[in-house]
C-alpha positions in Angstrom: -161.9 -7.7 -98.5 -161.8 -11.3 -97.2 -165.1 -12.8 -98.4 -165.1 -15.2 -95.5 -165.8 -12.3 -93.1 -168.6 -10.7 -95.1 -172.3 -10.8 -94.9 -175.2 -9.8 -97.1 -178.5 -8.3 -95.9 -181.7 -7.5 -97.8 -183.7 -4.5 -96.6 -187.2 -3.3 -97.3 -187.9 0.2 -96.0 -191.4 1.5 -95.5 -192.7 5.0 -94.8 -192.3 8.3 -96.6 -189.1 7.2 -98.3 -189.5 8.0 -102.0 -189.0 11.5 -103.4 -186.9 12.6 -100.4 -183.4 11.6 -101.6 -183.4 8.3 -99.7 -181.7 6.3 -102.5 -179.0 8.9 -103.1 -178.4 9.3 -99.3 -178.2 5.6 -98.8 -175.7 5.3 -101.6 -173.5 8.0 -100.0 -173.8 6.3 -96.6 -172.8 2.9 -98.1 -169.8 4.3 -99.8 -168.6 6.0 -96.6 -169.0 2.7 -94.7 -167.4 0.6 -97.4 -170.6 -1.4 -98.1 -171.3 -2.7 -101.6 -174.7 -3.5 -103.1 -177.7 -1.6 -104.5 -180.8 0.3 -103.6 -184.0 0.9 -105.6 -187.6 2.2 -105.3 -190.4 -0.2 -105.5 -193.7 0.6 -107.2 -195.5 0.0 -103.9 -193.8 3.0 -102.3 -191.1 1.1 -100.4 -187.4 1.3 -100.9 -185.4 -2.0 -101.3 -181.7 -2.5 -100.8 -179.1 -5.2 -100.7 -176.0 -4.6 -98.6 -172.8 -6.6 -98.7 -169.8 -6.0 -96.4 -168.3 -6.6 -93.0 -170.9 -7.3 -90.3 -170.1 -4.0 -88.6 -170.4 -2.0 -91.8 -173.6 -3.6 -92.9 -175.1 -3.2 -89.4 -174.1 0.5 -89.5 -176.0 0.9 -92.8 -179.0 -1.0 -91.4 -178.9 1.5 -88.5 -178.7 4.4 -90.9 -181.7 2.9 -92.9 -183.9 3.3 -89.8 -183.4 7.1 -89.9 -182.6 7.8 -93.6 -182.1 11.4 -94.8 -183.7 14.3 -92.9 -186.8 14.5 -95.2 -187.6 10.8 -94.8 -190.1 9.4 -92.3 -189.1 5.8 -91.9 -191.8 3.6 -90.4 -190.3 0.2 -90.7 -187.2 -1.6 -91.9 -187.4 -5.3 -92.5 -184.0 -7.0 -92.7 -183.5 -10.4 -94.1 -180.5 -12.6 -94.5 -179.2 -13.4 -98.0 -177.6 -16.8 -98.6 -173.9 -16.7 -99.5 -172.9 -17.1 -103.0 -171.2 -15.4 -105.9 -169.0 -12.4 -106.2 -170.0 -9.2 -104.4 -171.1 -6.2 -106.6 -168.6 -3.5 -107.3 -169.5 -0.4 -105.4 -173.0 0.6 -104.3 -175.5 1.6 -107.1 -179.0 2.9 -107.5 -181.2 0.6 -109.6 -184.3 1.2 -111.6 -187.7 1.0 -109.9 -189.4 -2.3 -109.9 
């Protein structure tokens, strides 16, 4: 990937998004889209993710985040920009809850 054409977005997903396979499903969606980054549960009940890739692929993952897996009930997705810097992560991983 040409790092000059890549973006990073931070997502906070609110709703019934824990205990429904959201992190696993997002990891699978990110891998299909070629997006790198991570996803994790937060102790406040939200899911947090950071997605790194082409603008089109990252936007496709953001669009997916608004629906999530079938069992999820997504109420809100807050998307923030992440400043450029550093090497992208390798793959897309699930992280421990914070």
